[in-house]
Each structure stands twice: as C-alpha cells, then as structure tokens.
N, C-alpha and C positions, 0 to 999 in steps of 0.2 A: 865308252868311255867319254864321260861329260866333263867337259872344260867350262870351268865357273868363269863366265864374262864378267870383265872390271865392272864394277858398279859405276854407273854416272851419277853425276850429281842432278837432283833434281831442277826441272828447271822452271826458272823464275821468271815473270813477264816484266820486263824492265822497261820504263818509258823515259827515253834519253831526248833532253829539251836542248835545241839549241840555246846559246846567250841571248839570242834575240828572241827569242819565245820566252825564257825566264824573266827577262827583262821587262815582256809585255805583260806578264801574268803579275810581277810585283807591282808595276803601276795602277793595275786595276785593283789588285787588292788594297792597295793605299788608297786610292782613290774612292774604293765602296766602302773603306770602315771610315773613312771622313766623312762621305757621305750620309752613311747611316748617323752616326755620331752627330752631324748637324741637323738630321731630320728628327734625331729624339729629342735634343737640345729644343727643338722650334716647337716641342707639342704644344699646342693650343688647349683650352678647357672644353668641357663637353657641351656645356651651353651655349657658347658662341659658335661653336663647331655645329651643333643644332639648329641655330639661329641663321647662318649661312646656306646651310641645307635646305631649308625652309624657304630661303628665297632663290634657290635654285630651281626648286620646286614650283612656286609661282611662275620664274622664267619661262621653263618649259610648258606649264599648264597655259600660258597664253601666246608662247611660240606652236604650240600643239605637238611636241614632240615629247610629253612625259608619259614613253609608254613602258617605265620600265616593270612595273608592276603586271601588265598585261604579259610582258615576255616570259616572266617569269612564272606566273600562271599557265601558261600554254606550254611550257615543258615540264610541268612538275611531275614527277612519276614516270617522265621517260628515261631513257639510255642516252638521249643526246643530254641531258642535264648532268648525268654522272659522267661522261666524256669531257664535259665544260669544265666541270667542277677539278678535273686533273689537269686540263689543259691549262685553265687558271695559275695552278699552283707550277706547272711546269714552265711556263712561260718565262719566267724571270728567273728560277732555277737551274732550267736545265737547256733550252731554246737558246735564249741569250748567249750564256757562254759557249753554247757548241758552235752556233753560228758564227761567232768571232775565230774561235777556232777553224773552223771549216775555211773561211774566209784568208784567216794568216795564211795558210798552206796554199788555197787556191788562187788566192788574187790580192797581194799586198796593197795597192791603190784603195782596193775596196773596203780592206779590212781598215785601213787608216780613216777613211771617211765613219765608217761605221764608229771606231772608236771614238774620232773625237765628236761623233754626234752623242754618244752616249753621256761621255765627259761632260760636254758643255751644258747638256738639257739636266745634268745631275745640279751643276752650279745656278742655271737659271732658276729651277724649281723651288732648290731651299729658301728662298726668299719668300715665296708664294705659301708655300705651308707655313711660315711663321705669321704673315700677315693675314691670310684666308684659310685657317683651320675649316676643315666640310667633314660632318661625318657621313660615312656612307649610309647609304640608303637602309641596311641592315641593323644601323645605329640611329636614324635619325627618324624612327616611330613612321617611318611611310608606309607599314605595312608587309613591306617585303622582307624574308628569314635571310640568314645565313646559311646556303646550303652546303656549302664547303665543309663547316665544322659536323654538318649532320650525316654527310655522306660520305667522308673520308675520314682517314685518321688523324687530320691535321686541326684541330683546334685552333680558329682565328681569334677567339677570345679568351684563352687561356692566359693567366699571368705570365707564364713563361714564354709563350709568342709576343706577345704582347713588348715582352720587355727587348726584343730585337727589333721592332717596327714601330711607325706611329699609326696607330689608326685613324687618327683625324687628317692624315696625307693625303686626302682624297682626290684633290685639283693641283696639279695636274694627273690625269691616270697615266702615268710610263708604262703599266701595262701595255696598254691598246699604241701610245706612242713609240715605244721600244718594237713594238710586233710590227707596227708601218713601216719602221725603217728597217728592222732584220729581213722582212720580206721583199722589198723591193732591194737590199744590197744581195741578198741571196738570188733573186729574180736575175739581177746584172750578171750574175757568177755562174750561173749554167746556162744551158746552151739548150736542153730539149723543151719543147713549147709547155709539155705536161706538167714539167718541175717547175718552169716559170710562173704558170698559173697556181701550182699550189703554193707557190712560195710567195705569191699576191694575196692569197686567199688568207694568208696568216691573220694579217690587220684585221681584217674583216670579222674572223671567227673567233679572237680575242677579244675584240667589241663585242658580240654576241655573250662571249662568256662572263666579262664583268658584269655588264647589265643582268644579265640570269642567275648568277650566283650572289646577286645583291650588294655586292661592293662599290659599284658607282654608278653615278647620273648619266645622261646622255650627254650634259654638260662637261663633266670631267673628259669621256671620252675625245669631246672635242677641243678642249683645253690641252689635253696630253698630244694631238695630233699637233698642233701648234707650237708649243713648246718642244718638239722634239725639231719641227721645221726651223724652229729659230735656233735651237742645239746646232744643227746641221748647218747653217748660215754661219754661226759663231765659229763652229770647227774649220771650215771651208776656210774664212779671214783670219783665223790663227796659223792654218799651216799655210797658207800663203806668206803670211809675216813670217815664221819660222824659214822659208826657202829665200825669201829674198834678203835677210840679215846676212849669211854667209854668202851670198853672190857679191852683197855692196862691201863685205869686207874682204875677198879676195881682187875685188875691182880697186880696192885703196891700196891694197898690197902691192898690186901691180902697175900703180903710177910713179912712184918714184922711181924704178927701174925704167920706165919709158921716159919718164923728165931727165933722166942723164944721159939716154941714148943718143 
C-alpha cells in the first residue's frame, strides 16, 4: 500500500542580510547614484576632449610611453583580447562589489579601508572630469578601435549605454585605480601565497585591458593610480577623524564627574 507523502513547499533560496550589511549596501548605492549623476552632469564637449587627448598623446610620445596602438595590434585576433574585453566589463560591475562583499565578511577593517578609498576617490575624480574632459583612444582619432563593442554584446557607443556613463571621463582611469586597490586589499585578506599573487596581478591585468580595448591611455592609468592613492589617504584621514570625535566626546562627558569627586 502506498502512502502519499505530504507535499513539501518548494525550497527558495533566500539571502538574509544583517542590518549592518543593508546599511553598507544603501550607502554604496546612494553614493554611486550621486557619483553617476555628478559625472553625467560634468560631461564636456567632444572637441575639447579630443584636444586634451591630443595633448596626452603628445606628452606620451615625448616620454616614450605611447604604446597603446602597439598593444592593441599585438593582441588583435587572439583569445587574450577576448578575455580582456570581458574582464574590462567585469572589473567595475562584478569584481569591485564582489571584493567589497568578500572583505565585509572576511575582514571588517580591510573592508572599511577599501570602501573609504572608493568613496573618496569618486569625490576626488568628479572635478577632474569637469575641468579636464578627455576622449578615450577609441574616440580620439588615434587609430585604436572599440574592441568591446565589436567582440562582446555590450555596445559602448550606443545611445542607451552612453546615457548611463560619461564617455569623456577617461582621466583618471578608475578601472585601474580601483583594480589596484582591490588587489592590495584582497591580497592582505588571504593567506595562501598563490592567492596573494593572483590578487596583486589584478591591477596590472586591468591596466592591460583598458589599453588593449582602446578605452584609456597610459597617462589615464597613472592618473587613476594617483587618484586612488589620494582617495586612500583621504579615507584614512576621515576615518581617524570619525574615531577621534567620539573619544573626545566621551572624555568631555567624564570631566564633570571627575571634577565633582
């Protein structure tokens, strides 16, 4: 005799976030919306952006570091360029938030340092975008092509895509600046030497990706690393200030009690 077993409700994967995690997600979403809005408002005109790109090309030529075209030409038609196209897209959309979530669970101090670095770097970069718009190599008539639009399903130049980002915000390259910061933070959080080495390679790999895909000059990479370094310093100063204020408040609250004793 068969006995019908009671039906079980279908299992649903639920993600439970702590109040602290929800707060951090809210802070980041709000900050990113404000950053995106500010970057969109500060869009410069294409002729000025091309003039600035021409100045960068001339500077790189004099310094002997203008090898963007050589890199793209050497990688064209290879599987490595296909990989770099997709890593470029994943860097900001997947790896950066993924690293923040990993560090939030793994090491709260490292998470806070990376978070503060990102937020401060956004603030530092906005006036640079407004005052110094730069056309990326793919738009600067340098002979480089947009490999992402041609080799992935993501059209960098579509009207829909450009409505969400500023094409002329090439300096500083936060793709590279944040990749370096992420690599250093994750390397500090893991123990295995192979994992540390892989984490530290993330910055150089994204540096290669932004050049090979025609999205940044070498100058932009250097500016991105400098911007993130300044963001780290600014975030560290702000963090120390926020810690010092409660301590001073606690000390001031205790003084009357000791004075009456």
